[in-house]
Every structure is written in structure tokens, then in C-alpha cells.
C-alpha positions in Angstrom: 4.4 13.9 16.8 7.3 16.2 17.3 9.3 18.3 14.8 13.0 19.0 15.1 13.9 22.5 14.0 17.5 23.8 13.9 17.7 24.8 17.6 14.5 23.4 19.2 11.9 20.7 19.2 8.2 21.5 18.8 5.0 19.5 18.9 3.7 19.1 15.3 0.0 18.2 14.8 -0.5 16.7 11.4 -3.8 18.1 10.0 -6.4 15.4 9.2 -7.3 17.1 5.9 -6.2 19.8 3.6 -7.3 21.1 0.2 -4.8 21.6 -2.6 -5.5 23.2 -6.0 -3.8 22.7 -9.4 -1.2 25.4 -10.2 -1.2 26.9 -13.7 2.6 27.3 -14.1 5.2 24.5 -14.0 6.5 25.2 -10.5 4.2 22.8 -8.6 1.5 20.5 -9.6 -0.7 21.3 -6.6 -0.5 23.6 -3.6 -2.6 25.1 -0.8 -3.7 28.8 -1.1 -0.9 31.2 -0.3 -2.9 32.7 2.6 -3.4 29.4 4.4 -1.3 28.9 7.6 -0.7 25.3 6.7 1.3 25.3 3.4 1.5 22.2 1.3 3.0 21.6 -2.2 3.0 18.4 -4.3 5.1 18.3 -7.4 6.3 15.6 -9.8 10.1 15.3 -9.9 11.4 16.1 -13.4 14.8 15.0 -14.7 16.4 18.2 -13.4 14.9 17.7 -10.0 16.2 14.1 -9.8 19.7 15.2 -10.9 19.7 18.1 -8.5 20.0 15.8 -5.5 23.6 15.4 -6.4 24.1 19.0 -5.4 21.7 19.1 -2.4 23.7 17.3 0.4 21.2 18.2 3.1 19.2 15.2 1.7 20.2 11.6 2.4 21.3 10.9 -1.2 21.6 7.1 -1.1 18.0 6.8 0.2 16.7 9.1 -2.6 18.9 7.3 -5.3 17.5 4.0 -4.2 13.9 5.2 -4.5 14.5 6.9 -7.9 16.2 3.8 -9.3 13.6 1.2 -8.3 10.3 3.0 -8.4 8.0 5.1 -10.7 5.5 8.0 -10.4 7.8 9.9 -8.0 6.5 13.0 -6.4 7.6 15.3 -3.6 5.3 16.4 -0.8 6.4 19.5 1.1 4.5 20.4 4.2 5.2 23.5 6.3 3.7 26.7 7.7 3.3 30.2 6.3 6.4 32.4 6.8 5.3 35.4 8.9 8.3 37.4 7.6 7.3 36.7 3.9 10.8 35.7 3.0 10.3 32.0 2.1 7.3 30.2 0.5 7.1 28.3 3.8 9.0 27.6 7.0 9.3 24.6 9.4 9.0 22.4 6.4 9.3 18.6 6.1 9.8 16.6 2.9 8.0 13.4 2.0 8.7 11.5 -1.2 5.8 9.6 -2.8 6.3 6.8 -5.2 4.9 3.6 -6.8 6.8 0.4 -6.3 7.2 -2.2 -9.1 4.2 -4.2 -7.7 2.0 -1.0 -8.0 2.0 -0.3 -4.3 1.9 3.3 -3.3 4.5 4.3 -0.7 5.7 7.4 1.1 9.0 8.0 3.0 9.8 10.9 5.2 13.2 12.3 4.2 15.9 12.9 6.8 17.7 16.3 6.7 21.0 17.8 7.9 19.3 20.9 9.3 22.5 23.0 9.4 23.2 22.4 5.7 19.6 22.8 4.8 19.5 26.2 6.4 22.5 27.4 4.5 21.3 26.1 1.2 17.7 27.4 1.8 18.9 31.0 2.1 21.0 30.8 -1.0 18.3 29.1 -3.1 15.7 31.6 -2.1 17.9 34.6 -3.1 18.3 33.1 -6.6 14.6 31.8 -6.8 15.6 28.5 -8.3 12.0 27.4 -8.7 11.5 29.8 -11.6 14.9 29.3 -13.2 15.3 27.5 -16.5 18.8 26.5 -15.6 18.3 25.3 -12.0 20.7 22.3 -12.2 23.6 24.6 -12.9 22.5 26.9 -10.1 22.3 24.0 -7.6 25.8 23.0 -8.7 27.1 26.5 -8.2 25.6 26.8 -4.7 27.0 23.4 -3.8 30.5 24.5 -4.7 30.3 27.8 -2.8 29.1 26.2 0.4 30.7 22.7 0.4 34.2 24.0 -0.5 34.5 25.5 3.0 32.1 23.3 4.9 34.0 21.3 7.6 31.2 19.9 9.8 30.3 16.3 9.8 27.0 15.7 7.9 24.3 14.2 10.2 20.9 13.2 8.8 18.1 13.3 11.3 14.3 12.9 11.2 12.7 16.3 11.2 9.3 14.8 12.1 9.1 11.9 14.4 6.8 10.1 16.9 8.2 10.0 20.4 6.4 6.7 21.1 7.4 4.6 18.1 10.0 4.5 15.2 7.5 5.0 12.4 4.9 7.7 11.6 2.2 5.1 11.1 -0.3 7.1 9.2 -2.0 6.8 5.8 -1.6 9.5 3.3 -4.7 9.7 1.1 -4.9 11.9 -2.0 -8.4 12.5 -3.2 -8.2 13.7 -6.8 -11.1 15.9 -8.0 -11.9 16.8 -11.6 -14.6 19.4 -12.2 -15.6 19.1 -8.5 -16.1 15.4 -8.8 -14.0 12.7 -7.1 -12.0 11.1 -9.9 -9.4 9.1 -8.1 -8.2 8.1 -4.7 -4.5 7.3 -4.1 -3.6 5.9 -0.7 0.1 5.9 0.3 1.4 3.9 3.2 4.7 4.4 4.9 7.8 2.8 3.5 9.5 1.3 6.5 12.1 -0.6 4.6 15.7 -0.1 5.6 17.9 2.4 3.9 20.6 1.0 1.7 23.3 1.6 4.3 21.2 -0.2 6.9 20.5 -3.4 4.9 21.7 -6.6 6.6 20.7 -10.0 5.4 18.9 -11.3 8.4 16.7 -14.0 6.8 16.1 -17.2 8.8 15.6 -20.1 6.3 12.4 -22.1 6.8 9.5 -23.5 4.8 8.0 -26.7 3.5 10.2 -27.0 0.5 13.6 -25.6 -0.6 11.8 -23.7 -3.4 9.4 -22.1 -0.9 12.4 -21.1 1.3 14.2 -19.3 -1.5 11.1 -17.6 -2.8 10.3 -16.3 0.7 13.8 -14.9 0.9 13.6 -13.3 -2.5 10.4 -11.6 -1.7 11.5 -10.4 1.8 12.6 -7.0 0.5 9.0 -6.0 -0.2 7.7 -6.8 3.3 6.8 -4.0 5.7 7.7 -5.9 8.8 10.8 -8.2 9.4 12.3 -7.5 6.0 14.8 -10.1 4.8 17.0 -7.8 2.7 19.3 -10.3 1.1 21.0 -10.7 -2.2 19.8 -13.7 -4.3 23.1 -15.5 -3.8 22.7 -15.1 0.0 19.1 -16.5 -0.2 20.3 -19.6 -2.1 23.2 -20.2 0.3 21.1 -19.9 3.4 18.4 -22.2 2.1 20.8 -24.8 0.5 22.7 -25.1 3.8 19.8 -25.0 6.2 19.8 -27.9 8.7 17.3 -26.7 11.3 13.9 -28.2 11.9 12.2 -25.2 10.4 13.5 -26.3 6.9 10.9 -29.1 6.7 12.2 -30.6 3.5 15.0 -32.0 5.7 12.5 -33.6 8.1 11.4 -37.0 6.8 8.5 -37.4 9.3 6.9 -34.1 8.6 3.2 -34.1 7.8 3.3 -34.2 4.0 -0.4 -33.2 3.7 0.5 -29.6 4.6 2.2 -29.3 1.2 -1.0 -30.5 -0.4 -3.0 -27.4 0.5 -4.1 -25.3 -2.5 -1.6 -22.8 -3.9 -2.3 -19.1 -3.6 -4.6 -17.6 -6.2 -3.9 -14.5 -8.1 -7.0 -12.3 -8.6 -8.0 -9.3 -10.6 -11.0 -7.1 -9.7 -13.0 -4.7 -11.8 -15.2 -1.8 -10.8 -18.9 -1.6 -11.7 -22.0 0.3 -10.6 -22.5 -0.7 -6.9 -20.7 -3.9 -7.8 -17.2 -5.5 -8.0 -16.3 -8.3 -10.3 -13.5 -10.6 -9.1 -11.8 -13.0 -11.6 -9.0 -15.6 -11.1 -7.6 -18.7 -12.6 -7.9 -21.9 -10.6 -4.5 -22.6 -9.1 -2.9 -25.9 -10.2 -3.2 -28.6 -7.6 -3.5 -32.4 -7.8 -6.3 -32.3 -5.3 -9.6 -30.7 -6.4 -10.4 -27.3 -5.0 -13.8 -27.6 -3.2 -14.6 -23.9 -2.8 -13.3 -20.4 -2.7 -13.8 -17.8 0.0 -14.1 -14.2 -1.3 -13.3 -11.7 1.5 -14.5 -8.1 1.1 -13.8 -5.2 3.5 -14.4 -1.4 3.1 -11.5 0.9 3.8 -13.6 2.5 6.6 -13.9 -0.8 8.4 -17.7 -0.5 8.5 -18.3 -3.3 6.0 -16.8 -6.8 6.1 -18.2 -10.0 4.5 -17.2 -13.4 3.4 -18.7 -15.0 0.3 -18.5 -18.7 -0.7 -18.1 -19.7 -4.3 -18.1 -23.3 -5.5 -16.8 -24.0 -8.9 -14.8 -26.5 -10.9 -14.0 -24.1 -13.7 -10.5 -23.1 -14.6 -11.5 -19.5 -15.2 -13.6 -18.2 -12.3 -15.6 -15.0 -11.9 -17.6 -13.7 -8.9 -19.7 -10.6 -8.8 -20.3 -8.8 -5.4 -23.4 -6.6 -5.5 -25.1 -4.0 -3.3 -21.9 -2.1 -2.5 -21.6 1.7 -2.2 -20.2 3.7 -5.0 -17.1 5.9 -4.4 -16.0 3.7 -1.4 -12.7 1.8 -1.5 -13.1 -2.0 -1.0 -10.3 -4.4 -0.4 -10.9 -7.9 -2.0 -9.0 -11.1 -1.6 -9.7 -14.8 -2.3 -8.7 -18.0 -0.4 -8.9 -21.5 -1.9 -9.9 -24.6 -0.1 -9.4 -28.3 -0.7 -9.7 -31.4 1.6 -6.3 -30.7 3.1 -7.0 -27.1 4.2 -7.0 -23.6 2.9 -4.5 -21.7 0.9 -2.7 -18.5 1.8 -4.7 -15.3 1.1 -4.4 -14.0 -2.5 -3.1 -10.6 -3.5 -5.4 -7.8 -2.3 -7.2 -5.7 -4.9 -8.3 -2.1 -3.9 -11.4 -1.2 -6.0 -13.8 1.7 -6.0 -17.4 1.0 -7.4 -18.5 3.8 -9.7 -21.8 4.7 -11.2 -20.2 5.2 -14.6 -18.5 1.8 -14.7 -19.9 -1.4 -16.2 -18.6 -4.9 -17.1 -18.4 -6.3 -20.6 -21.3 -8.4 -19.6 -24.1 -6.6 -17.9 -25.0 -7.7 -14.4 -28.7 -8.0 -15.4 -27.8 -10.7 -18.0 -25.9 -12.8 -15.6 -27.5 -15.9 -14.1 -26.8 -15.1 -10.4 -27.7 -18.6 -9.4 -24.1 -19.4 -10.5 -22.9 -17.3 -7.6 -23.4 -17.3 -3.9 -24.5 -13.9 -2.7 -24.0 -15.0 0.9 -23.2 -18.1 2.9 -26.8 -19.2 3.1 -27.3 -19.3 -0.6 -25.4 -22.5 -0.9 -28.5 -24.2 0.5 -31.0 -22.5 -1.6 -32.1 -24.0 -4.9 -33.4 -21.2 -7.1 -35.1 -23.6 -9.5 -37.1 -25.4 -6.8 -40.5 -23.6 -6.8 -42.0 -25.9 -4.2 -40.0 -24.3 -1.4 -41.7 -21.1 -0.4 -39.7 -18.2 0.9 -41.3 -18.6 4.3 -40.1 -22.2 4.6 -36.6 -21.1 3.5 -36.6 -18.3 6.1 -37.4 -20.7 8.9 -34.1 -22.5 8.4 -32.0 -19.7 7.1 -30.7 -18.5 10.5 -29.7 -22.0 11.6 -28.0 -22.7 8.3 -26.1 -19.4 8.4 -24.9 -20.0 11.9 -23.8 -23.6 11.1 -21.8 -22.6 8.0 -20.4 -19.5 9.6 -18.8 -21.7 12.2 -17.2 -23.8 9.5 -15.9 -20.7 7.7 -14.5 -19.2 10.9 -12.8 -22.5 11.7 -11.3 -22.6 8.1 -10.2 -18.9 8.1 -9.5 -18.2 11.8 -5.7 -17.7 11.4 -6.0 -15.7 8.1 -8.9 -13.5 9.2 -7.3 -12.6 12.5 -3.7 -12.2 11.4 -3.5 -11.7 7.6 -6.6 -10.2 6.2 -6.9 -6.6 5.1 -6.6 -5.6 8.8 -8.1 -3.0 11.1 -8.8 0.4 9.5 -5.9 2.8 10.0 -7.3 5.6 12.1 -4.2 7.7 11.5 -5.1 8.9 8.1 -4.0 12.1 6.4 -6.4 13.2 3.6 -5.3 15.6 0.8 -8.2 16.7 -1.4 -6.8 17.8 -4.8 -9.0 20.0 -7.0 
């Protein structure tokens, strides 16, 4: 990555890990020690901070306003280096805003700056020491008036940090929260690559099996990381209502109707236990019985991946995954199957097994014969005492290979293209104590 400073461009190596400590006063929530070369601060934006962007024109205000209006748990991450002249708290800094979306997804966005304006405001702000002022909003307003009354240059926002090979930063930002030296929480932020408000163009191409599916796909397009369809609701309705191409399959009378008979997508909820995860969901409504469910589990490190099969006719379903590692993030999803095919992948739940967690019903009291611990268990009758373990083991390998081929055939598109995905090797860890 490279960093644009006011008069030059330098190579910037994002550290793979840094330790931050809680600050006693109200200036910042967390920061690195003052003597560290790499200086990092994380602070929650209070109401004055949010209002102050009105008077800090070196930030791209419409981008920040959009984030503040539509998200929660908003924090600012400031990364720089120690000032050798001991004038500023840090130099060569970048600003990254952290937030939680309405669907509880954690995102970060690197903020663009006008470096000329930023330099002017920075010197003025440092002289007054705004961070320790009780009336900082009025101070920001005063600085704004003094500088902007005579400022004639065109304001140009640019990325201060960028990758010369691609348009995005493409790294994960992981906050490891420690309480009393013990890992208490892990927050993983992924880059928000959605268009800024001034870049939004409705570029949705209508398609789908039904008119309803087309409109829902358009409505949800704003949340997608790739190929966002950032349209107004009225635009979605107009595009789908007037679609006459062959991709709008409700207009094609000879389209294979059985595709619409595949199971709907399930909505799951996962719970953390000691070396275990419990997954629950309600059977999606369908006129054709669901024959089985596939539970897909992957660790965030990419070192563990497994597919479990669960056969059930119940409306309320529950599956317990055992023998997992505590304090490791697992991503869990469910796929439904009926005689017409498989559903789309459910929502993904990120769960961390913990030694201190337990379910309402203890794992020891659950009849595990109700569940399939692995693909082979579908063929094992736990009540049949006549079958010895040796006899079962003779056929276990052949059975596993046979069913694995069936599962791979069912899930080949989803596992390859849509599942949790390859682990992101570009990860930035912040350990907070």
C-alpha cells in the first residue's frame, strides 16, 4: 500500500498486529502507548464529534453523514506514526470510520481527505488542544470561519492510503477485546466498498424467476459488497414491472417451472456452548417436503471445514455441532434440500465457542441419535446392538465416499461460489486491553 502525504507519496506497511490499552480520561477509548512508533487511537464518536463534521471540511461530509444516518456503534480509528518533533499526537495519519449496519454487519471505511485543508485545520486545532476542551463544537466553528472565509482553492478529496494494484484495501480489521487479560470479544470489520452518495447510480438489471424475486433482489442490492444495485424503491418497481428480456423468467411461458419449487432460504440462529455450537431454524414454507438439511461449518482460519447432514420433518429444527475449539470463530450456514434441488445458502452466523457458555438444555442430556455428527452417521443405527463396531467400520469409508459425492453434486455451486469463502490473509489485528 502507498500513502499520499501533502507533497509526496510513501510506501505504507500496515502492521499485522498492534496492542491498544484503555484510556482513563474521556479523550479516547483506546490507544497505543505514547512511546510506540506506530500510533493508533480508537474512540467512539459522541454527539459533539458527529456535529463537528459540519465544521471540518477536510473530510468528505456527505459520506460521513450517510454513515452516521444509517448505522450504529460508530467509532473512529486513527492510525499514524509518532511525531519526532513532539508537536502533534501523531503524524502521517489516516482516518478509518468503524460502524455496524442495520443487519448487524461490521464495516469500516477509509475516509478521503483534502490534505491542504487538513494541514491548515490540524495546526489550528493543535494550538487550541480541542481534544481536552469542553466546548469543542464552538471551537471547530470558530476555526472553520477563520480559515474558510478566505479559502479560495477547490476542495479535492483524495485517498490518503491506497493500493496501487486495486481499488479497495481488501483487508480485515479484527479487534480482539481483552478484559482482565482474557479474550472477551472479537469484532471483525470488513471494508465497506459501497458507493458514496454522490456516486450512486441505479444500475440494476432486472431478472429472476418471479416479479417478486426481481424486486426483492433490487431492494436488497444496496447491501451487496460487489455489483451493488443502488436504486430507489420506485426505480426497482419500474425496472421489474417493465422488464421484457428473457432473464425475467415470469415472462417466459416455457421456462422450467420446477426451479421455482426449490426450497426457500432458511433463516438460522446459532448459540455458543463449550466446544459446541447449537444451530436453530424454522423449516421454510414449501409445498414440497424438505428431505434434509446441510449444515456447513468453517473456521475463520480456514483450517476447519465440514458439512453435516440433518434429516428432519419438524417445523422447529435444532442441530448441535460438537468437538470444536473454544475461542475460535466459526461461520455456520444451512442449506435446505427437496426433490427439486437445494435452496440458496442461509444467512451466515459467526459464533465463538466458549468454556463458560452452555445451552438451556445440556449437551449431555440430548439424545444425539437425533442428529448426524457426520455424513456416515445417516447409515448407523444406534439402537442396533447386533452390528459391531468392526462391521460398521468395514463399510464406513465406502459409505462416506458415496454420500460425499452426492453432497458435492448438490452443493457444488454454493460451496465453490457462495460459501463462507477462502480465509482473508490480509488481516489487521488490534488487541485491546
